[in-house]
Biotite code that builds the C-alpha atoms (Angstrom):
import biotite.structure as struc

atoms = struc.array([
    struc.Atom([133.887, 65.146, 94.924], chain_id="A", res_id=1, res_name="UNK", atom_name="CA", element="C"),
    struc.Atom([131.512, 67.748, 93.236], chain_id="A", res_id=2, res_name="UNK", atom_name="CA", element="C"),
    struc.Atom([128.630, 66.323, 91.147], chain_id="A", res_id=3, res_name="UNK", atom_name="CA", element="C"),
    struc.Atom([125.943, 67.965, 88.722], chain_id="A", res_id=4, res_name="UNK", atom_name="CA", element="C"),
    struc.Atom([123.062, 69.383, 90.417], chain_id="A", res_id=5, res_name="UNK", atom_name="CA", element="C"),
    struc.Atom([119.864, 67.270, 89.701], chain_id="A", res_id=6, res_name="UNK", atom_name="CA", element="C"),
    struc.Atom([117.988, 68.235, 86.361], chain_id="A", res_id=7, res_name="UNK", atom_name="CA", element="C"),
    struc.Atom([114.912, 68.532, 88.619], chain_id="A", res_id=8, res_name="UNK", atom_name="CA", element="C"),
    struc.Atom([116.511, 71.841, 90.696], chain_id="A", res_id=9, res_name="UNK", atom_name="CA", element="C"),
    struc.Atom([115.119, 74.039, 88.306], chain_id="A", res_id=10, res_name="UNK", atom_name="CA", element="C"),
    struc.Atom([111.976, 72.935, 88.230], chain_id="A", res_id=11, res_name="UNK", atom_name="CA", element="C"),
    struc.Atom([111.867, 72.264, 91.962], chain_id="A", res_id=12, res_name="UNK", atom_name="CA", element="C"),
    struc.Atom([112.832, 76.101, 92.687], chain_id="A", res_id=13, res_name="UNK", atom_name="CA", element="C"),
    struc.Atom([109.650, 76.995, 90.231], chain_id="A", res_id=14, res_name="UNK", atom_name="CA", element="C"),
    struc.Atom([107.245, 74.846, 91.784], chain_id="A", res_id=15, res_name="UNK", atom_name="CA", element="C"),
    struc.Atom([108.712, 75.571, 95.266], chain_id="A", res_id=16, res_name="UNK", atom_name="CA", element="C"),
    struc.Atom([107.988, 79.736, 94.297], chain_id="A", res_id=17, res_name="UNK", atom_name="CA", element="C"),
    struc.Atom([104.203, 78.990, 92.739], chain_id="A", res_id=18, res_name="UNK", atom_name="CA", element="C"),
    struc.Atom([103.385, 76.752, 96.003], chain_id="A", res_id=19, res_name="UNK", atom_name="CA", element="C"),
    struc.Atom([104.903, 79.124, 98.332], chain_id="A", res_id=20, res_name="UNK", atom_name="CA", element="C"),
    struc.Atom([103.250, 82.309, 97.349], chain_id="A", res_id=21, res_name="UNK", atom_name="CA", element="C"),
    struc.Atom([100.110, 80.750, 96.446], chain_id="A", res_id=22, res_name="UNK", atom_name="CA", element="C"),
    struc.Atom([100.109, 80.806, 92.561], chain_id="A", res_id=23, res_name="UNK", atom_name="CA", element="C"),
    struc.Atom([98.940, 77.512, 93.061], chain_id="A", res_id=24, res_name="UNK", atom_name="CA", element="C"),
    struc.Atom([95.635, 78.140, 95.151], chain_id="A", res_id=25, res_name="UNK", atom_name="CA", element="C"),
    struc.Atom([94.557, 76.648, 98.165], chain_id="A", res_id=26, res_name="UNK", atom_name="CA", element="C"),
    struc.Atom([92.960, 73.292, 98.009], chain_id="A", res_id=27, res_name="UNK", atom_name="CA", element="C"),
    struc.Atom([93.803, 73.011, 94.393], chain_id="A", res_id=28, res_name="UNK", atom_name="CA", element="C"),
    struc.Atom([94.944, 69.849, 93.200], chain_id="A", res_id=29, res_name="UNK", atom_name="CA", element="C"),
    struc.Atom([98.587, 69.906, 91.222], chain_id="A", res_id=30, res_name="UNK", atom_name="CA", element="C"),
    struc.Atom([98.030, 68.153, 87.579], chain_id="A", res_id=31, res_name="UNK", atom_name="CA", element="C"),
    struc.Atom([101.386, 66.901, 87.050], chain_id="A", res_id=32, res_name="UNK", atom_name="CA", element="C"),
    struc.Atom([100.687, 66.309, 83.421], chain_id="A", res_id=33, res_name="UNK", atom_name="CA", element="C"),
    struc.Atom([99.545, 70.329, 83.352], chain_id="A", res_id=34, res_name="UNK", atom_name="CA", element="C"),
    struc.Atom([102.479, 71.460, 85.423], chain_id="A", res_id=35, res_name="UNK", atom_name="CA", element="C"),
    struc.Atom([104.777, 69.493, 83.481], chain_id="A", res_id=36, res_name="UNK", atom_name="CA", element="C"),
    struc.Atom([103.592, 71.034, 79.840], chain_id="A", res_id=37, res_name="UNK", atom_name="CA", element="C"),
    struc.Atom([103.613, 74.807, 81.379], chain_id="A", res_id=38, res_name="UNK", atom_name="CA", element="C"),
    struc.Atom([106.863, 74.484, 82.451], chain_id="A", res_id=39, res_name="UNK", atom_name="CA", element="C"),
    struc.Atom([108.165, 72.588, 79.280], chain_id="A", res_id=40, res_name="UNK", atom_name="CA", element="C"),
    struc.Atom([109.679, 69.045, 81.352], chain_id="A", res_id=41, res_name="UNK", atom_name="CA", element="C"),
    struc.Atom([108.911, 65.748, 81.593], chain_id="A", res_id=42, res_name="UNK", atom_name="CA", element="C"),
    struc.Atom([106.682, 64.202, 84.227], chain_id="A", res_id=43, res_name="UNK", atom_name="CA", element="C"),
    struc.Atom([109.737, 62.975, 85.883], chain_id="A", res_id=44, res_name="UNK", atom_name="CA", element="C"),
    struc.Atom([111.264, 65.911, 87.318], chain_id="A", res_id=45, res_name="UNK", atom_name="CA", element="C"),
    struc.Atom([107.771, 67.732, 88.249], chain_id="A", res_id=46, res_name="UNK", atom_name="CA", element="C"),
    struc.Atom([107.214, 64.076, 90.018], chain_id="A", res_id=47, res_name="UNK", atom_name="CA", element="C"),
    struc.Atom([110.431, 64.736, 91.846], chain_id="A", res_id=48, res_name="UNK", atom_name="CA", element="C"),
    struc.Atom([109.881, 68.223, 92.727], chain_id="A", res_id=49, res_name="UNK", atom_name="CA", element="C"),
    struc.Atom([106.518, 67.781, 93.984], chain_id="A", res_id=50, res_name="UNK", atom_name="CA", element="C"),
    struc.Atom([107.648, 65.030, 96.484], chain_id="A", res_id=51, res_name="UNK", atom_name="CA", element="C"),
    struc.Atom([110.523, 66.996, 97.773], chain_id="A", res_id=52, res_name="UNK", atom_name="CA", element="C"),
    struc.Atom([107.967, 70.281, 97.955], chain_id="A", res_id=53, res_name="UNK", atom_name="CA", element="C"),
    struc.Atom([105.461, 68.210, 99.904], chain_id="A", res_id=54, res_name="UNK", atom_name="CA", element="C"),
    struc.Atom([108.220, 67.180, 102.513], chain_id="A", res_id=55, res_name="UNK", atom_name="CA", element="C"),
    struc.Atom([109.094, 70.759, 103.370], chain_id="A", res_id=56, res_name="UNK", atom_name="CA", element="C"),
    struc.Atom([105.505, 71.701, 103.867], chain_id="A", res_id=57, res_name="UNK", atom_name="CA", element="C"),
    struc.Atom([104.773, 73.362, 100.461], chain_id="A", res_id=58, res_name="UNK", atom_name="CA", element="C"),
    struc.Atom([102.265, 71.359, 99.639], chain_id="A", res_id=59, res_name="UNK", atom_name="CA", element="C"),
    struc.Atom([99.667, 68.138, 100.695], chain_id="A", res_id=60, res_name="UNK", atom_name="CA", element="C"),
    struc.Atom([100.771, 64.545, 99.494], chain_id="A", res_id=61, res_name="UNK", atom_name="CA", element="C"),
    struc.Atom([97.355, 62.441, 99.753], chain_id="A", res_id=62, res_name="UNK", atom_name="CA", element="C"),
    struc.Atom([97.963, 58.593, 99.045], chain_id="A", res_id=63, res_name="UNK", atom_name="CA", element="C"),
    struc.Atom([96.415, 57.353, 95.761], chain_id="A", res_id=64, res_name="UNK", atom_name="CA", element="C"),
    struc.Atom([95.174, 61.177, 94.713], chain_id="A", res_id=65, res_name="UNK", atom_name="CA", element="C"),
    struc.Atom([98.468, 62.866, 94.304], chain_id="A", res_id=66, res_name="UNK", atom_name="CA", element="C"),
    struc.Atom([99.416, 66.788, 95.865], chain_id="A", res_id=67, res_name="UNK", atom_name="CA", element="C"),
    struc.Atom([97.383, 69.687, 96.313], chain_id="A", res_id=68, res_name="UNK", atom_name="CA", element="C"),
    struc.Atom([98.068, 72.884, 97.355], chain_id="A", res_id=69, res_name="UNK", atom_name="CA", element="C"),
    struc.Atom([98.629, 73.684, 101.274], chain_id="A", res_id=70, res_name="UNK", atom_name="CA", element="C"),
    struc.Atom([95.495, 75.721, 103.024], chain_id="A", res_id=71, res_name="UNK", atom_name="CA", element="C"),
    struc.Atom([95.679, 79.087, 103.674], chain_id="A", res_id=72, res_name="UNK", atom_name="CA", element="C"),
    struc.Atom([94.874, 78.882, 107.284], chain_id="A", res_id=73, res_name="UNK", atom_name="CA", element="C"),
    struc.Atom([94.816, 80.687, 110.869], chain_id="A", res_id=74, res_name="UNK", atom_name="CA", element="C"),
    struc.Atom([96.251, 78.036, 112.672], chain_id="A", res_id=75, res_name="UNK", atom_name="CA", element="C"),
    struc.Atom([99.214, 77.009, 110.690], chain_id="A", res_id=76, res_name="UNK", atom_name="CA", element="C"),
    struc.Atom([100.129, 81.013, 110.479], chain_id="A", res_id=77, res_name="UNK", atom_name="CA", element="C"),
    struc.Atom([100.054, 81.194, 114.291], chain_id="A", res_id=78, res_name="UNK", atom_name="CA", element="C"),
    struc.Atom([101.800, 77.848, 114.644], chain_id="A", res_id=79, res_name="UNK", atom_name="CA", element="C"),
    struc.Atom([104.576, 78.977, 112.199], chain_id="A", res_id=80, res_name="UNK", atom_name="CA", element="C"),
    struc.Atom([104.769, 82.662, 114.215], chain_id="A", res_id=81, res_name="UNK", atom_name="CA", element="C"),
    struc.Atom([105.023, 80.221, 117.730], chain_id="A", res_id=82, res_name="UNK", atom_name="CA", element="C"),
    struc.Atom([108.086, 78.460, 116.272], chain_id="A", res_id=83, res_name="UNK", atom_name="CA", element="C"),
    struc.Atom([109.462, 81.578, 114.771], chain_id="A", res_id=84, res_name="UNK", atom_name="CA", element="C"),
    struc.Atom([109.810, 82.995, 118.395], chain_id="A", res_id=85, res_name="UNK", atom_name="CA", element="C"),
    struc.Atom([111.016, 79.518, 119.505], chain_id="A", res_id=86, res_name="UNK", atom_name="CA", element="C"),
    struc.Atom([113.526, 79.386, 117.306], chain_id="A", res_id=87, res_name="UNK", atom_name="CA", element="C"),
    struc.Atom([114.654, 83.437, 117.287], chain_id="A", res_id=88, res_name="UNK", atom_name="CA", element="C"),
    struc.Atom([114.677, 84.061, 121.149], chain_id="A", res_id=89, res_name="UNK", atom_name="CA", element="C"),
    struc.Atom([117.173, 81.136, 121.354], chain_id="A", res_id=90, res_name="UNK", atom_name="CA", element="C"),
    struc.Atom([118.763, 82.530, 118.567], chain_id="A", res_id=91, res_name="UNK", atom_name="CA", element="C"),
    struc.Atom([119.814, 86.077, 119.661], chain_id="A", res_id=92, res_name="UNK", atom_name="CA", element="C"),
    struc.Atom([121.071, 84.341, 122.944], chain_id="A", res_id=93, res_name="UNK", atom_name="CA", element="C"),
    struc.Atom([123.659, 82.709, 120.951], chain_id="A", res_id=94, res_name="UNK", atom_name="CA", element="C"),
    struc.Atom([124.427, 86.163, 119.191], chain_id="A", res_id=95, res_name="UNK", atom_name="CA", element="C"),
    struc.Atom([124.518, 88.476, 122.188], chain_id="A", res_id=96, res_name="UNK", atom_name="CA", element="C"),
    struc.Atom([126.848, 86.089, 123.653], chain_id="A", res_id=97, res_name="UNK", atom_name="CA", element="C"),
    struc.Atom([129.317, 85.404, 120.274], chain_id="A", res_id=98, res_name="UNK", atom_name="CA", element="C"),
    struc.Atom([128.571, 87.509, 117.937], chain_id="A", res_id=99, res_name="UNK", atom_name="CA", element="C"),
    struc.Atom([131.880, 90.158, 117.855], chain_id="A", res_id=100, res_name="UNK", atom_name="CA", element="C"),
    struc.Atom([131.612, 93.976, 118.511], chain_id="A", res_id=101, res_name="UNK", atom_name="CA", element="C"),
    struc.Atom([132.680, 94.588, 114.588], chain_id="A", res_id=102, res_name="UNK", atom_name="CA", element="C"),
    struc.Atom([130.293, 92.104, 113.562], chain_id="A", res_id=103, res_name="UNK", atom_name="CA", element="C"),
    struc.Atom([127.002, 94.401, 115.181], chain_id="A", res_id=104, res_name="UNK", atom_name="CA", element="C"),
    struc.Atom([128.718, 97.186, 113.840], chain_id="A", res_id=105, res_name="UNK", atom_name="CA", element="C"),
    struc.Atom([127.994, 95.732, 110.391], chain_id="A", res_id=106, res_name="UNK", atom_name="CA", element="C"),
    struc.Atom([124.589, 94.606, 111.533], chain_id="A", res_id=107, res_name="UNK", atom_name="CA", element="C"),
    struc.Atom([123.873, 97.984, 112.685], chain_id="A", res_id=108, res_name="UNK", atom_name="CA", element="C"),
    struc.Atom([125.090, 99.564, 109.004], chain_id="A", res_id=109, res_name="UNK", atom_name="CA", element="C"),
    struc.Atom([122.662, 96.998, 107.347], chain_id="A", res_id=110, res_name="UNK", atom_name="CA", element="C"),
    struc.Atom([119.742, 98.004, 109.869], chain_id="A", res_id=111, res_name="UNK", atom_name="CA", element="C"),
    struc.Atom([120.754, 101.854, 109.067], chain_id="A", res_id=112, res_name="UNK", atom_name="CA", element="C"),
    struc.Atom([120.565, 101.230, 105.476], chain_id="A", res_id=113, res_name="UNK", atom_name="CA", element="C"),
    struc.Atom([116.741, 99.769, 105.476], chain_id="A", res_id=114, res_name="UNK", atom_name="CA", element="C"),
    struc.Atom([114.694, 102.435, 107.804], chain_id="A", res_id=115, res_name="UNK", atom_name="CA", element="C"),
    struc.Atom([112.507, 103.654, 104.867], chain_id="A", res_id=116, res_name="UNK", atom_name="CA", element="C"),
    struc.Atom([108.892, 103.114, 105.539], chain_id="A", res_id=117, res_name="UNK", atom_name="CA", element="C"),
    struc.Atom([107.209, 101.583, 102.088], chain_id="A", res_id=118, res_name="UNK", atom_name="CA", element="C"),
    struc.Atom([104.503, 102.972, 100.465], chain_id="A", res_id=119, res_name="UNK", atom_name="CA", element="C"),
    struc.Atom([104.109, 101.175, 97.267], chain_id="A", res_id=120, res_name="UNK", atom_name="CA", element="C"),
    struc.Atom([103.047, 97.357, 96.293], chain_id="A", res_id=121, res_name="UNK", atom_name="CA", element="C"),
    struc.Atom([106.928, 96.730, 95.085], chain_id="A", res_id=122, res_name="UNK", atom_name="CA", element="C"),
    struc.Atom([108.240, 99.007, 97.908], chain_id="A", res_id=123, res_name="UNK", atom_name="CA", element="C"),
    struc.Atom([106.989, 96.625, 100.812], chain_id="A", res_id=124, res_name="UNK", atom_name="CA", element="C"),
    struc.Atom([107.734, 93.177, 98.605], chain_id="A", res_id=125, res_name="UNK", atom_name="CA", element="C"),
    struc.Atom([111.829, 94.866, 99.120], chain_id="A", res_id=126, res_name="UNK", atom_name="CA", element="C"),
    struc.Atom([111.338, 95.567, 102.141], chain_id="A", res_id=127, res_name="UNK", atom_name="CA", element="C"),
    struc.Atom([109.939, 91.688, 102.658], chain_id="A", res_id=128, res_name="UNK", atom_name="CA", element="C"),
    struc.Atom([113.237, 90.912, 101.321], chain_id="A", res_id=129, res_name="UNK", atom_name="CA", element="C"),
    struc.Atom([115.053, 92.837, 103.491], chain_id="A", res_id=130, res_name="UNK", atom_name="CA", element="C"),
    struc.Atom([113.307, 91.708, 106.613], chain_id="A", res_id=131, res_name="UNK", atom_name="CA", element="C"),
    struc.Atom([114.112, 88.417, 105.262], chain_id="A", res_id=132, res_name="UNK", atom_name="CA", element="C"),
    struc.Atom([117.902, 89.350, 104.970], chain_id="A", res_id=133, res_name="UNK", atom_name="CA", element="C"),
    struc.Atom([118.407, 90.723, 108.563], chain_id="A", res_id=134, res_name="UNK", atom_name="CA", element="C"),
    struc.Atom([116.355, 87.602, 110.463], chain_id="A", res_id=135, res_name="UNK", atom_name="CA", element="C"),
    struc.Atom([119.191, 85.451, 108.256], chain_id="A", res_id=136, res_name="UNK", atom_name="CA", element="C"),
    struc.Atom([122.154, 87.653, 109.332], chain_id="A", res_id=137, res_name="UNK", atom_name="CA", element="C"),
    struc.Atom([121.395, 86.920, 113.126], chain_id="A", res_id=138, res_name="UNK", atom_name="CA", element="C"),
    struc.Atom([121.093, 83.544, 112.153], chain_id="A", res_id=139, res_name="UNK", atom_name="CA", element="C"),
    struc.Atom([124.954, 83.580, 110.920], chain_id="A", res_id=140, res_name="UNK", atom_name="CA", element="C"),
    struc.Atom([125.889, 85.471, 114.010], chain_id="A", res_id=141, res_name="UNK", atom_name="CA", element="C"),
    struc.Atom([124.854, 82.802, 115.850], chain_id="A", res_id=142, res_name="UNK", atom_name="CA", element="C"),
    struc.Atom([127.563, 80.696, 115.006], chain_id="A", res_id=143, res_name="UNK", atom_name="CA", element="C"),
    struc.Atom([125.143, 77.659, 114.036], chain_id="A", res_id=144, res_name="UNK", atom_name="CA", element="C"),
    struc.Atom([124.123, 76.233, 110.947], chain_id="A", res_id=145, res_name="UNK", atom_name="CA", element="C"),
    struc.Atom([120.717, 74.392, 112.277], chain_id="A", res_id=146, res_name="UNK", atom_name="CA", element="C"),
    struc.Atom([119.598, 77.997, 113.436], chain_id="A", res_id=147, res_name="UNK", atom_name="CA", element="C"),
    struc.Atom([120.153, 79.695, 110.017], chain_id="A", res_id=148, res_name="UNK", atom_name="CA", element="C"),
    struc.Atom([118.611, 76.277, 108.219], chain_id="A", res_id=149, res_name="UNK", atom_name="CA", element="C"),
    struc.Atom([115.364, 77.124, 110.499], chain_id="A", res_id=150, res_name="UNK", atom_name="CA", element="C"),
    struc.Atom([115.555, 80.811, 110.204], chain_id="A", res_id=151, res_name="UNK", atom_name="CA", element="C"),
    struc.Atom([115.582, 80.238, 106.599], chain_id="A", res_id=152, res_name="UNK", atom_name="CA", element="C"),
    struc.Atom([112.979, 77.422, 106.427], chain_id="A", res_id=153, res_name="UNK", atom_name="CA", element="C"),
    struc.Atom([110.580, 79.582, 108.245], chain_id="A", res_id=154, res_name="UNK", atom_name="CA", element="C"),
    struc.Atom([110.837, 82.472, 106.327], chain_id="A", res_id=155, res_name="UNK", atom_name="CA", element="C"),
    struc.Atom([109.902, 80.785, 103.309], chain_id="A", res_id=156, res_name="UNK", atom_name="CA", element="C"),
    struc.Atom([107.001, 79.334, 104.818], chain_id="A", res_id=157, res_name="UNK", atom_name="CA", element="C"),
    struc.Atom([105.150, 82.542, 106.394], chain_id="A", res_id=158, res_name="UNK", atom_name="CA", element="C"),
    struc.Atom([106.760, 85.070, 103.619], chain_id="A", res_id=159, res_name="UNK", atom_name="CA", element="C"),
    struc.Atom([103.551, 85.067, 101.998], chain_id="A", res_id=160, res_name="UNK", atom_name="CA", element="C"),
    struc.Atom([101.820, 86.259, 105.760], chain_id="A", res_id=161, res_name="UNK", atom_name="CA", element="C"),
    struc.Atom([104.736, 88.528, 105.964], chain_id="A", res_id=162, res_name="UNK", atom_name="CA", element="C"),
    struc.Atom([103.820, 89.953, 102.196], chain_id="A", res_id=163, res_name="UNK", atom_name="CA", element="C"),
    struc.Atom([100.390, 90.439, 103.490], chain_id="A", res_id=164, res_name="UNK", atom_name="CA", element="C"),
    struc.Atom([101.189, 92.125, 106.653], chain_id="A", res_id=165, res_name="UNK", atom_name="CA", element="C"),
    struc.Atom([103.768, 94.407, 105.092], chain_id="A", res_id=166, res_name="UNK", atom_name="CA", element="C"),
    struc.Atom([101.554, 95.819, 102.514], chain_id="A", res_id=167, res_name="UNK", atom_name="CA", element="C"),
    struc.Atom([98.116, 96.157, 104.479], chain_id="A", res_id=168, res_name="UNK", atom_name="CA", element="C"),
    struc.Atom([99.795, 98.062, 107.242], chain_id="A", res_id=169, res_name="UNK", atom_name="CA", element="C"),
    struc.Atom([103.122, 99.487, 105.198], chain_id="A", res_id=170, res_name="UNK", atom_name="CA", element="C"),
    struc.Atom([101.884, 102.832, 106.079], chain_id="A", res_id=171, res_name="UNK", atom_name="CA", element="C"),
    struc.Atom([102.247, 102.363, 109.725], chain_id="A", res_id=172, res_name="UNK", atom_name="CA", element="C"),
    struc.Atom([104.910, 99.550, 109.866], chain_id="A", res_id=173, res_name="UNK", atom_name="CA", element="C"),
    struc.Atom([107.774, 99.886, 112.391], chain_id="A", res_id=174, res_name="UNK", atom_name="CA", element="C"),
    struc.Atom([110.832, 98.841, 111.908], chain_id="A", res_id=175, res_name="UNK", atom_name="CA", element="C"),
    struc.Atom([111.907, 96.998, 115.008], chain_id="A", res_id=176, res_name="UNK", atom_name="CA", element="C"),
    struc.Atom([115.425, 95.770, 113.856], chain_id="A", res_id=177, res_name="UNK", atom_name="CA", element="C"),
    struc.Atom([117.482, 98.930, 114.914], chain_id="A", res_id=178, res_name="UNK", atom_name="CA", element="C"),
    struc.Atom([116.187, 98.784, 118.761], chain_id="A", res_id=179, res_name="UNK", atom_name="CA", element="C"),
    struc.Atom([117.344, 95.040, 118.444], chain_id="A", res_id=180, res_name="UNK", atom_name="CA", element="C"),
    struc.Atom([120.722, 95.519, 117.083], chain_id="A", res_id=181, res_name="UNK", atom_name="CA", element="C"),
    struc.Atom([121.481, 98.405, 119.711], chain_id="A", res_id=182, res_name="UNK", atom_name="CA", element="C"),
    struc.Atom([120.616, 96.251, 123.044], chain_id="A", res_id=183, res_name="UNK", atom_name="CA", element="C"),
    struc.Atom([122.962, 93.119, 121.132], chain_id="A", res_id=184, res_name="UNK", atom_name="CA", element="C"),
    struc.Atom([125.895, 95.883, 120.622], chain_id="A", res_id=185, res_name="UNK", atom_name="CA", element="C"),
    struc.Atom([125.065, 96.652, 124.876], chain_id="A", res_id=186, res_name="UNK", atom_name="CA", element="C"),
    struc.Atom([124.919, 93.215, 125.782], chain_id="A", res_id=187, res_name="UNK", atom_name="CA", element="C"),
    struc.Atom([121.512, 93.368, 127.331], chain_id="A", res_id=188, res_name="UNK", atom_name="CA", element="C"),
    struc.Atom([119.977, 90.163, 126.573], chain_id="A", res_id=189, res_name="UNK", atom_name="CA", element="C"),
    struc.Atom([116.800, 90.578, 128.692], chain_id="A", res_id=190, res_name="UNK", atom_name="CA", element="C"),
    struc.Atom([116.287, 93.505, 125.970], chain_id="A", res_id=191, res_name="UNK", atom_name="CA", element="C"),
    struc.Atom([117.216, 91.860, 123.258], chain_id="A", res_id=192, res_name="UNK", atom_name="CA", element="C"),
    struc.Atom([114.757, 88.781, 124.398], chain_id="A", res_id=193, res_name="UNK", atom_name="CA", element="C"),
    struc.Atom([112.287, 91.333, 124.766], chain_id="A", res_id=194, res_name="UNK", atom_name="CA", element="C"),
    struc.Atom([112.401, 93.334, 121.472], chain_id="A", res_id=195, res_name="UNK", atom_name="CA", element="C"),
    struc.Atom([112.592, 90.149, 119.411], chain_id="A", res_id=196, res_name="UNK", atom_name="CA", element="C"),
    struc.Atom([109.521, 88.721, 121.071], chain_id="A", res_id=197, res_name="UNK", atom_name="CA", element="C"),
    struc.Atom([107.458, 91.949, 121.045], chain_id="A", res_id=198, res_name="UNK", atom_name="CA", element="C"),
    struc.Atom([108.517, 92.395, 117.074], chain_id="A", res_id=199, res_name="UNK", atom_name="CA", element="C"),
    struc.Atom([107.451, 89.074, 116.200], chain_id="A", res_id=200, res_name="UNK", atom_name="CA", element="C"),
    struc.Atom([104.106, 89.174, 117.914], chain_id="A", res_id=201, res_name="UNK", atom_name="CA", element="C"),
    struc.Atom([103.617, 92.210, 116.541], chain_id="A", res_id=202, res_name="UNK", atom_name="CA", element="C"),
    struc.Atom([102.328, 90.537, 113.629], chain_id="A", res_id=203, res_name="UNK", atom_name="CA", element="C"),
    struc.Atom([99.968, 87.938, 115.079], chain_id="A", res_id=204, res_name="UNK", atom_name="CA", element="C"),
    struc.Atom([97.111, 90.587, 116.164], chain_id="A", res_id=205, res_name="UNK", atom_name="CA", element="C"),
    struc.Atom([95.653, 90.588, 112.249], chain_id="A", res_id=206, res_name="UNK", atom_name="CA", element="C"),
    struc.Atom([96.153, 87.130, 111.283], chain_id="A", res_id=207, res_name="UNK", atom_name="CA", element="C"),
    struc.Atom([92.588, 86.515, 110.389], chain_id="A", res_id=208, res_name="UNK", atom_name="CA", element="C"),
    struc.Atom([92.396, 89.745, 108.780], chain_id="A", res_id=209, res_name="UNK", atom_name="CA", element="C"),
    struc.Atom([95.907, 88.531, 106.879], chain_id="A", res_id=210, res_name="UNK", atom_name="CA", element="C"),
    struc.Atom([93.736, 85.342, 105.984], chain_id="A", res_id=211, res_name="UNK", atom_name="CA", element="C"),
    struc.Atom([90.828, 87.580, 104.627], chain_id="A", res_id=212, res_name="UNK", atom_name="CA", element="C"),
    struc.Atom([93.287, 89.627, 102.413], chain_id="A", res_id=213, res_name="UNK", atom_name="CA", element="C"),
    struc.Atom([95.444, 86.777, 101.299], chain_id="A", res_id=214, res_name="UNK", atom_name="CA", element="C"),
    struc.Atom([92.049, 85.171, 99.607], chain_id="A", res_id=215, res_name="UNK", atom_name="CA", element="C"),
    struc.Atom([91.870, 88.337, 97.935], chain_id="A", res_id=216, res_name="UNK", atom_name="CA", element="C"),
    struc.Atom([95.054, 88.932, 96.930], chain_id="A", res_id=217, res_name="UNK", atom_name="CA", element="C"),
    struc.Atom([95.161, 85.160, 95.650], chain_id="A", res_id=218, res_name="UNK", atom_name="CA", element="C"),
    struc.Atom([92.345, 85.423, 93.561], chain_id="A", res_id=219, res_name="UNK", atom_name="CA", element="C"),
    struc.Atom([92.493, 89.101, 92.327], chain_id="A", res_id=220, res_name="UNK", atom_name="CA", element="C"),
    struc.Atom([96.075, 88.871, 91.225], chain_id="A", res_id=221, res_name="UNK", atom_name="CA", element="C"),
    struc.Atom([98.945, 87.767, 92.970], chain_id="A", res_id=222, res_name="UNK", atom_name="CA", element="C"),
    struc.Atom([101.555, 90.757, 93.274], chain_id="A", res_id=223, res_name="UNK", atom_name="CA", element="C"),
    struc.Atom([104.258, 88.643, 95.272], chain_id="A", res_id=224, res_name="UNK", atom_name="CA", element="C"),
    struc.Atom([103.748, 85.271, 92.395], chain_id="A", res_id=225, res_name="UNK", atom_name="CA", element="C"),
    struc.Atom([104.248, 87.548, 90.097], chain_id="A", res_id=226, res_name="UNK", atom_name="CA", element="C"),
    struc.Atom([107.745, 89.269, 91.638], chain_id="A", res_id=227, res_name="UNK", atom_name="CA", element="C"),
    struc.Atom([108.789, 85.787, 92.723], chain_id="A", res_id=228, res_name="UNK", atom_name="CA", element="C"),
    struc.Atom([108.420, 84.216, 89.052], chain_id="A", res_id=229, res_name="UNK", atom_name="CA", element="C"),
    struc.Atom([110.204, 87.232, 87.854], chain_id="A", res_id=230, res_name="UNK", atom_name="CA", element="C"),
    struc.Atom([113.281, 86.940, 90.677], chain_id="A", res_id=231, res_name="UNK", atom_name="CA", element="C"),
    struc.Atom([113.860, 83.495, 89.435], chain_id="A", res_id=232, res_name="UNK", atom_name="CA", element="C"),
    struc.Atom([113.767, 84.485, 85.548], chain_id="A", res_id=233, res_name="UNK", atom_name="CA", element="C"),
    struc.Atom([116.280, 87.022, 86.516], chain_id="A", res_id=234, res_name="UNK", atom_name="CA", element="C"),
    struc.Atom([118.818, 84.497, 88.077], chain_id="A", res_id=235, res_name="UNK", atom_name="CA", element="C"),
    struc.Atom([118.523, 81.815, 85.612], chain_id="A", res_id=236, res_name="UNK", atom_name="CA", element="C"),
    struc.Atom([119.288, 84.782, 82.593], chain_id="A", res_id=237, res_name="UNK", atom_name="CA", element="C"),
    struc.Atom([122.045, 85.343, 84.979], chain_id="A", res_id=238, res_name="UNK", atom_name="CA", element="C"),
    struc.Atom([123.946, 82.434, 85.272], chain_id="A", res_id=239, res_name="UNK", atom_name="CA", element="C"),
    struc.Atom([123.531, 81.647, 82.022], chain_id="A", res_id=240, res_name="UNK", atom_name="CA", element="C"),
    struc.Atom([125.018, 84.797, 80.695], chain_id="A", res_id=241, res_name="UNK", atom_name="CA", element="C"),
    struc.Atom([128.299, 84.174, 78.938], chain_id="A", res_id=242, res_name="UNK", atom_name="CA", element="C"),
    struc.Atom([131.950, 84.827, 81.818], chain_id="A", res_id=243, res_name="UNK", atom_name="CA", element="C"),
])
C-alpha cells in the first residue's frame, strides 16, 4: 500500500543538509524554535526530523538538553574512513565475482567521462558528487542492498571531509577510479583490493590539516553548505513543476 510521505520529510532533508555540511557549527546547540521559524514550520516536524538525524549520527542528543551539532574531530573522521575501507573492500570482492562484463564496461565509460582535475571550488563540488556516484555504482554492482545503504551513509557522513580534501589538494588530485575499474575488468581481485585500499588511505594522511581547514571553512564561508541548499531548492522546484 502506498502512503503519503511524512510532512517532516522535506524538513528532515533540509536540517540534515545543514548538519552534514556544518551549517550548524560544531558544538552549537540546536534551537528548535528558531529552526522552526527559519523553515516556516511548526516545532513538531522539526523535532521529528532532529530525532531521526541524531539517530543517524549527524547531531548529538543529550538528555534534558536537546540537540547540538556534531563535533568536527580527527577521531570521528578516522573511524569513518576505517569503516569505509572495511565496507568497500568487501564490496569490491562481490563486484569482482558478480558484475557482468557489460556492467563493468558501463562503469569504465562513467569513469572516463569524469577524469578532469577540478581547479575551482565549484568544480571540486562536482568532483565530490562524481566520486560519491562512482562508489554507489560499485555498490549496486555488488548486488547487495545492504552494501548500497552503507556506502550512502558513509558518503553522507564523510562528505564534508571529502569536500575539504578535494578543495585543498585539487591541483594534485589523483583519480584512481579508472585503474580500479581496469582491475575489475581483468578480474584481478588482489589488484582491486590493493587499489581500493590505497584510494581510501590516500586521504588519511592529511586528516589534521583537514580539521583545521574545516574550521576555517565553517566560520569564514561554507561553500558546501551553500551548494547543498541550492541543490535542495532546485530539487523542490522541479518536483512542484506542473507535468
